[in-house]
C-alpha positions in Angstrom: -96.9 81.1 -119.6 -96.7 81.5 -123.4 -95.1 84.9 -122.9 -92.5 83.4 -120.6 -91.6 80.7 -123.1 -91.4 83.3 -125.9 -89.1 85.5 -123.8 -86.9 82.5 -123.0 -86.6 81.6 -126.7 -85.7 85.2 -127.5 -83.1 85.3 -124.8 -81.6 82.0 -125.9 -81.5 83.2 -129.6 -79.8 86.4 -128.6 -77.2 84.5 -126.5 -76.6 82.0 -129.3 -76.0 84.8 -131.8 -73.7 86.6 -129.4 -71.6 83.4 -129.0 -71.4 82.9 -132.7 -70.3 86.4 -133.2 -67.6 86.1 -130.5 -66.5 82.7 -132.0 -66.3 84.3 -135.4 -64.2 87.2 -134.0 -61.8 84.8 -132.4 -61.4 82.8 -135.6 -60.9 86.0 -137.6 -58.3 87.2 -135.1 -56.4 84.0 -135.2 -56.5 83.9 -139.1 -55.3 87.5 -139.3 -52.5 86.9 -136.8 -51.3 83.8 -138.7 -51.4 85.6 -142.0 -49.4 88.6 -140.7 -46.8 86.3 -139.1 -46.5 84.3 -142.3 -46.1 87.4 -144.4 -43.5 88.7 -141.9 -41.7 85.4 -141.9 -42.2 84.9 -138.1 -44.8 82.2 -138.2 -43.9 78.9 -136.4 -44.1 76.3 -139.2 -42.1 73.6 -137.3 -45.2 71.5 -136.9 -46.3 72.0 -140.5 -46.3 68.7 -142.6 -43.2 68.3 -144.8 -44.0 68.3 -148.5 -43.4 64.8 -149.8 -40.7 64.7 -152.5 -40.0 61.1 -153.6 -37.1 62.2 -155.8 -35.4 64.1 -152.9 -35.9 61.1 -150.7 -34.3 58.8 -153.3 -31.3 61.2 -153.6 -31.1 61.6 -149.8 -30.7 57.8 -149.4 -28.1 57.6 -152.2 -26.1 60.5 -150.6 -26.1 58.6 -147.3 -24.3 55.8 -149.1 -22.0 57.9 -151.4 -20.9 60.2 -148.6 -20.8 57.6 -145.8 -17.2 58.4 -144.9 -18.0 62.2 -144.9 -21.1 62.1 -142.7 -19.3 62.3 -139.4 -17.3 65.3 -140.6 -20.1 67.3 -142.1 -21.9 69.8 -139.9 -25.6 70.1 -139.9 -25.4 73.3 -142.0 -23.3 71.5 -144.6 -25.7 68.5 -145.0 -28.0 69.8 -147.7 -28.2 69.5 -151.4 -30.1 70.9 -154.5 -31.3 68.8 -157.4 -32.8 69.1 -160.7 -34.3 66.3 -163.0 -33.5 66.1 -166.7 -33.8 63.2 -169.2 -30.2 63.0 -170.4 -30.6 60.0 -172.7 -34.2 60.3 -174.0 -35.4 57.1 -172.3 -38.4 58.9 -170.8 -36.9 58.6 -167.4 -35.2 61.6 -165.7 -31.7 61.5 -164.4 -30.8 63.8 -161.4 -28.2 66.5 -161.2 -27.2 66.9 -157.6 -25.2 69.9 -156.4 -24.0 71.7 -153.3 -23.2 75.2 -152.3 -21.3 75.1 -149.1 -17.5 75.2 -148.2 -17.3 71.4 -147.7 -18.2 70.7 -151.3 -17.0 74.0 -152.9 -13.7 75.7 -153.2 -12.0 78.4 -155.3 -12.2 76.2 -158.4 -15.9 75.4 -158.1 -18.2 72.8 -156.5 -18.6 69.0 -156.5 -21.8 67.2 -157.4 -23.3 64.0 -158.8 -25.5 62.8 -161.6 -27.7 59.9 -160.6 -29.9 57.5 -162.6 -33.6 57.4 -162.2 -33.3 54.6 -159.7 -30.8 56.6 -157.6 -27.7 54.7 -158.7 -24.6 56.8 -159.4 -23.8 57.7 -163.0 -21.1 60.3 -162.3 -19.5 62.5 -159.8 -17.9 65.8 -160.8 -15.6 68.4 -159.3 -14.5 72.0 -159.9 -17.9 72.9 -161.4 -19.7 76.2 -161.4 -23.5 76.2 -161.6 -25.6 76.2 -163.7 -24.7 73.3 -166.1 -26.0 73.5 -169.6 -27.3 70.5 -171.5 -26.3 70.7 -175.2 -28.4 69.4 -178.1 -25.5 67.2 -179.3 -24.9 63.8 -177.8 -22.3 61.1 -177.3 -23.1 57.4 -176.4 -26.8 58.3 -176.4 -26.3 60.9 -173.6 -26.5 64.6 -174.2 -23.2 66.5 -174.0 -22.8 69.0 -171.2 -21.4 72.5 -171.2 -19.8 73.1 -167.8 -18.2 76.2 -166.5 -15.1 75.4 -164.4 -12.8 78.1 -163.1 -14.6 80.7 -165.2 -14.2 78.9 -168.5 -16.8 76.8 -170.3 -15.9 73.2 -171.3 -17.6 70.6 -173.5 -18.1 67.4 -171.4 -19.0 64.2 -173.3 -20.0 60.8 -172.1 -17.2 58.4 -172.7 -17.3 54.6 -171.8 -20.5 55.2 -169.8 -19.2 58.2 -167.7 -18.8 61.9 -168.0 -15.3 63.1 -167.0 -14.8 63.8 -163.3 -13.0 67.1 -163.9 -14.6 69.3 -166.5 -11.7 71.8 -166.4 -9.4 69.5 -168.3 -11.9 68.9 -171.1 -12.1 70.7 -174.5 -12.8 74.4 -174.1 -16.2 75.6 -175.4 -15.8 78.2 -178.1 -18.4 80.9 -178.6 -21.7 81.6 -176.9 -23.9 78.9 -175.2 -26.5 77.9 -177.8 -30.0 79.3 -176.9 -31.5 75.9 -177.4 -29.3 74.4 -174.6 -31.2 73.6 -171.4 -30.0 75.1 -168.1 -30.0 72.8 -165.1 -29.0 73.1 -161.5 -29.0 76.9 -161.4 -28.5 76.9 -157.7 -28.0 80.6 -157.4 -30.5 81.9 -159.9 -33.6 79.6 -159.9 -34.2 79.4 -156.2 -34.1 75.6 -156.1 -35.4 74.0 -153.0 -32.8 73.0 -150.4 -32.9 69.5 -149.1 -31.2 68.0 -146.0 -29.5 64.6 -145.9 
């Protein structure tokens, strides 16, 4: 009787080990398959949770208001934006540069975009702008001046009566090199900024 119980325990132990081994092999196989598909860019991430970005959500809501008349015209492929945060007035709160890179917002002279306050309210819109935008170390009305390339030429853009000029191409031309201490923002083509839909 003791021998039978001992044999039964040995058989159950062997069976249990075999199932763990098979289970481990299945898990390893799934993990390896997922890793190879992710590396190849063929993994289905449609069910993956979206990374929460409160700034992007704030900007998205504001764009729905600012571009209300345009929304019915914009295609799904044109309804995306890039943004970068920068404290333009040293109040310890970031403002947001918002830019686009599709034919609806861009033409031969450059692209359109916005500068938003930390609460999402509109400070400025701008047109005929090439990215990136440079933030100078000088300021006007407590806001940093901007060095903006428009139609291939850099211009100095200063805050005046609470606004930056809409069209940088009609502002004073920047003479010389961009100062090394200037900050570069909204480098859509060089910094691989995240694309957000709206």
